[in-house]
C-alpha positions as CSV (number, residue, x, y, z in Angstrom):
1,M,-49.7,-102.7,86.3
2,L,-49.8,-102.9,82.6
3,D,-46.2,-103.3,81.2
4,A,-46.8,-104.3,77.6
5,I,-49.4,-104.7,74.9
6,R,-49.7,-106.5,71.6
7,V,-51.6,-104.9,68.7
8,S,-52.9,-107.0,65.9
9,L,-52.6,-105.4,62.5
10,D,-53.7,-107.3,59.4
11,G,-51.4,-105.4,57.1
12,G,-49.0,-102.5,56.9
13,T,-51.5,-100.1,55.4
14,E,-54.9,-98.7,56.5
15,S,-56.7,-100.1,53.4
16,T,-55.5,-103.6,53.9
17,H,-56.1,-103.7,57.6
18,D,-59.5,-102.1,57.4
19,A,-60.5,-104.6,54.7
20,W,-60.1,-107.4,57.2
21,R,-61.1,-105.6,60.5
22,G,-63.6,-102.9,59.5
23,E,-63.6,-99.2,58.6
24,S,-61.5,-97.0,60.9
25,S,-60.0,-99.9,62.9
26,Y,-56.5,-99.1,61.6
27,S,-56.7,-95.5,62.7
28,R,-57.9,-96.6,66.2
29,A,-55.1,-99.2,66.5
30,I,-52.5,-96.6,65.5
31,S,-53.9,-94.0,67.8
32,G,-53.9,-96.5,70.7
33,T,-50.4,-97.6,69.8
34,Q,-49.1,-94.0,69.9
35,A,-50.8,-93.3,73.2
36,A,-49.2,-96.4,74.7
37,V,-45.7,-95.6,73.4
38,D,-46.1,-92.0,74.7
39,E,-46.8,-93.4,78.1
40,G,-43.7,-95.6,78.0
41,I,-45.6,-98.9,77.6
42,R,-43.9,-101.5,75.5
43,V,-45.8,-102.3,72.3
44,Q,-45.5,-105.2,69.9
45,F,-47.3,-105.5,66.6
46,Q,-48.6,-108.9,65.4
47,M,-49.5,-109.7,61.8
48,V,-50.9,-112.9,60.4
49,L,-49.1,-113.7,57.1
50,M,-51.8,-114.4,54.5
51,R,-51.7,-114.4,50.7
52,S,-53.5,-111.0,50.7
53,T,-51.3,-109.4,53.3
54,H,-47.8,-110.8,53.4
55,H,-46.5,-108.3,50.8
56,E,-47.0,-105.6,53.4
57,A,-44.7,-107.2,56.1
58,Q,-41.9,-104.7,55.3
59,A,-44.3,-101.8,55.5
60,L,-45.4,-103.0,59.0
61,L,-41.8,-103.1,60.2
62,E,-41.2,-99.5,58.9
63,L,-44.4,-98.4,60.7
64,A,-43.2,-100.0,63.9
65,A,-39.9,-98.2,63.7
66,Q,-41.7,-94.9,62.9
67,L,-44.0,-95.2,65.9
68,G,-41.4,-96.5,68.4
69,V,-42.9,-100.0,68.6
70,G,-40.2,-102.4,69.9
71,G,-41.2,-105.6,68.2
72,V,-43.1,-107.3,65.5
73,T,-44.3,-110.9,65.4
74,F,-45.3,-112.4,62.2
75,L,-47.7,-115.4,62.6
76,Q,-48.4,-118.2,60.2
77,M,-52.1,-118.4,59.6
78,L,-53.8,-121.3,61.4
79,P,-56.7,-123.1,59.9
80,I,-58.8,-122.5,63.0
81,G,-61.7,-120.3,64.1
82,E,-62.7,-117.9,61.3
83,G,-59.4,-118.8,59.5
84,K,-60.7,-122.3,58.7
85,A,-63.2,-120.9,56.1
86,I,-60.5,-119.0,54.3
87,A,-57.4,-121.2,54.8
88,E,-57.5,-122.7,51.3
89,Q,-57.3,-119.2,49.7
90,Q,-55.2,-117.4,52.2
91,M,-52.8,-119.7,54.0
92,L,-49.2,-119.6,53.0
93,T,-47.1,-122.7,53.0
94,D,-44.3,-123.0,55.6
95,D,-41.8,-122.2,52.8
96,E,-43.7,-119.1,51.6
97,A,-44.0,-117.7,55.2
98,R,-40.3,-118.3,55.8
99,A,-39.3,-116.7,52.5
100,T,-41.4,-113.6,53.3
101,F,-39.8,-113.4,56.7
102,D,-36.2,-114.0,55.5
103,A,-36.6,-111.2,52.9
104,L,-37.3,-108.5,55.5
105,T,-34.9,-105.7,56.3
106,V,-35.3,-105.1,60.0
107,P,-35.1,-101.5,61.2
108,S,-32.8,-100.6,64.1
109,G,-34.5,-100.9,67.4
110,V,-37.2,-103.4,66.2
111,R,-37.1,-107.0,67.2
112,V,-38.8,-109.4,64.8
113,R,-39.8,-113.0,64.9
114,L,-41.8,-115.6,63.0
115,R,-44.2,-117.8,65.0
116,T,-44.7,-120.9,62.9
117,R,-47.7,-123.2,62.9
118,G,-45.4,-125.8,64.6
119,S,-44.8,-123.5,67.6
120,A,-48.5,-122.5,67.9
121,D,-49.8,-125.8,69.4
122,G,-50.7,-125.2,73.0
123,F,-50.5,-121.4,72.6
124,T,-53.0,-119.6,74.8
125,V,-54.7,-116.3,73.8
126,L,-56.9,-114.0,75.9
127,R,-59.6,-112.7,73.5
128,A,-62.0,-109.8,73.8
129,D,-64.9,-112.3,74.3
130,G,-63.7,-112.8,77.9
131,Y,-62.2,-116.3,77.5
132,A,-58.8,-117.8,77.3
133,W,-58.5,-119.9,74.1
134,R,-55.9,-122.6,73.5
135,N,-54.6,-123.9,70.2
136,T,-54.9,-127.7,70.1
137,G,-54.4,-130.7,67.7
138,G,-51.2,-129.5,66.2
139,A,-52.6,-125.9,66.0
140,T,-55.5,-127.2,63.8
141,S,-58.2,-126.3,66.3
142,I,-58.9,-123.8,69.0
143,S,-61.2,-123.9,72.0
144,A,-62.3,-121.6,74.7
145,F,-61.3,-123.3,78.0
146,L,-61.5,-120.7,80.7
147,P,-63.6,-117.6,81.3
148,V,-61.5,-114.6,82.4
149,T,-63.4,-112.2,84.6
150,G,-60.5,-110.7,86.6
151,P,-56.8,-110.8,87.4
152,E,-57.1,-113.9,89.5
153,D,-58.2,-115.8,86.4
154,L,-54.9,-115.1,84.7
155,H,-53.2,-118.0,86.6
156,L,-53.9,-120.3,83.7
157,P,-53.5,-124.1,83.8
158,T,-50.7,-125.4,81.6
159,T,-52.7,-128.3,80.2
160,G,-56.3,-129.5,79.9
161,S,-59.3,-127.5,81.0
162,A,-59.9,-125.3,84.0
163,A,-61.6,-127.0,87.0
């Protein structure tokens, strides 16, 4: 049974998100979010803080409150995957990310947290490509380590590769 979902939004507005994820992706994400909330499924937004998006962090919190989303996680950009090519232009320093986070006014009913680069090492993500990916090397690289084809594959190893 599904008990919670995380929705990645690359900004607090449609234009910013769609610039990164493609036309109409924001409206689909919001529509899916509202459907989940209406069904009583817990929803959390996630947003990578980048130079071109961090100014919309407060707007994302307000959107979360408006839609009934219970939490928002702000993530420091990692110089891995597609982010590696844009890291020099887009990645905030630790101090800049912390300053953005500390300046937020959190609406009632919304939990908020900042996931720093330091806490991202070893973090595992299930992606739409059907693989579990794990951040490695102090969160400076990422690798697919396990194909996920069904619920039985969700018993992930804590270290190393799958057998």
